[in-house]
C-alpha positions in Angstrom: 59.7 -13.5 -189.2 57.5 -15.7 -187.5 60.3 -16.5 -184.9 60.3 -12.4 -184.3 56.7 -12.4 -183.8 56.4 -15.2 -181.2 58.9 -12.9 -178.8 56.3 -11.7 -176.0 57.5 -8.4 -176.3 57.1 -8.0 -180.4 53.4 -9.5 -180.3 52.4 -7.5 -177.3 53.7 -4.3 -179.4 52.1 -5.4 -182.3 48.8 -6.2 -180.5 48.8 -2.2 -178.7 49.3 -1.4 -182.5 46.9 -3.2 -184.2 44.0 -2.0 -181.1 45.1 1.2 -181.3 44.8 1.4 -185.6 41.3 -0.3 -185.3 39.9 1.8 -182.7 41.3 4.8 -184.9 39.6 3.6 -187.4 36.2 2.7 -185.7 35.9 6.5 -184.1 36.9 8.7 -187.0 35.2 8.2 -190.4 37.5 10.0 -192.2 40.7 8.1 -191.1 38.4 4.9 -191.8 38.0 5.7 -195.6 41.7 7.0 -195.9 42.9 3.4 -193.9 40.8 1.3 -196.1 42.0 3.0 -199.5 45.5 1.9 -198.0 44.7 -1.5 -197.0 43.4 -2.6 -200.4 46.7 -1.0 -202.4 48.7 -2.6 -199.8 47.0 -5.9 -200.3 47.3 -4.9 -204.6 50.6 -4.3 -204.5 51.2 -7.4 -202.2 49.3 -9.5 -204.9 51.2 -8.1 -207.5 55.1 -8.6 -206.2 54.8 -12.0 -205.1 53.7 -13.2 -208.0 56.7 -11.6 -209.8 59.1 -12.3 -206.9 58.0 -16.2 -206.2 60.0 -17.3 -209.2 63.9 -15.3 -207.7 62.6 -16.8 -204.5 62.5 -20.3 -206.1 65.8 -19.7 -207.6 67.4 -18.0 -204.2 65.8 -21.1 -201.9 69.2 -22.1 -200.4 70.8 -18.9 -199.7 67.1 -17.8 -198.6 67.8 -21.3 -196.0 71.1 -20.4 -195.1 69.9 -16.7 -194.2 67.2 -17.7 -192.1 69.1 -20.1 -190.1 71.9 -17.2 -189.3 68.7 -14.5 -188.5 67.2 -17.7 -186.1 70.2 -18.2 -184.4 70.5 -14.3 -183.9 67.7 -14.2 -182.3 68.2 -16.7 -180.0 71.5 -15.1 -178.8 69.4 -11.5 -178.5 66.5 -13.3 -176.8 69.1 -14.9 -174.2 70.9 -11.1 -173.9 67.8 -9.2 -174.2 65.4 -10.2 -171.3 63.3 -7.8 -172.0 62.1 -9.0 -175.6 60.7 -12.3 -173.2 58.1 -9.5 -171.5 54.9 -7.4 -172.9 55.0 -3.9 -173.5 52.9 -2.8 -170.8 55.2 -4.5 -168.1 58.3 -3.2 -169.4 56.5 0.1 -169.6 55.4 0.0 -165.7 58.7 -1.0 -164.7 60.5 1.4 -166.4 58.3 4.4 -164.6 59.0 2.0 -161.2 62.5 2.7 -162.2 62.7 6.4 -162.8 60.3 6.9 -160.2 62.7 5.5 -157.5 65.5 7.0 -159.0 64.0 10.5 -159.1 63.0 9.6 -155.2 66.9 8.8 -154.1 68.1 11.7 -155.9 65.6 13.9 -154.2 66.2 12.5 -150.6 70.0 13.1 -151.6 69.9 16.8 -152.0 67.5 17.5 -149.8 69.5 15.5 -147.0 
């Protein structure tokens, strides 16, 4: 999870969502109340689940470690094969807009001629 979160694309997407969430809560008092209640509920469930799951995780530690190593290698390969993941979301959006715009312009020119 830490390795996935360190990918530039994922990290910037999380930052954007977090900013939008905070802004929405700040701008709309009714939504803030619902979100605050939901956050408290999720926190309580997480705490309760963590205490129940901890003994199971301790028992399955070797399997979890193997799965973690396998996932880490997979993320490394994914990062190599998909360079987009090393760019922030706003840069990807900007580059995509430029590509679409130039493609449309080329198509327009081809149809015109």
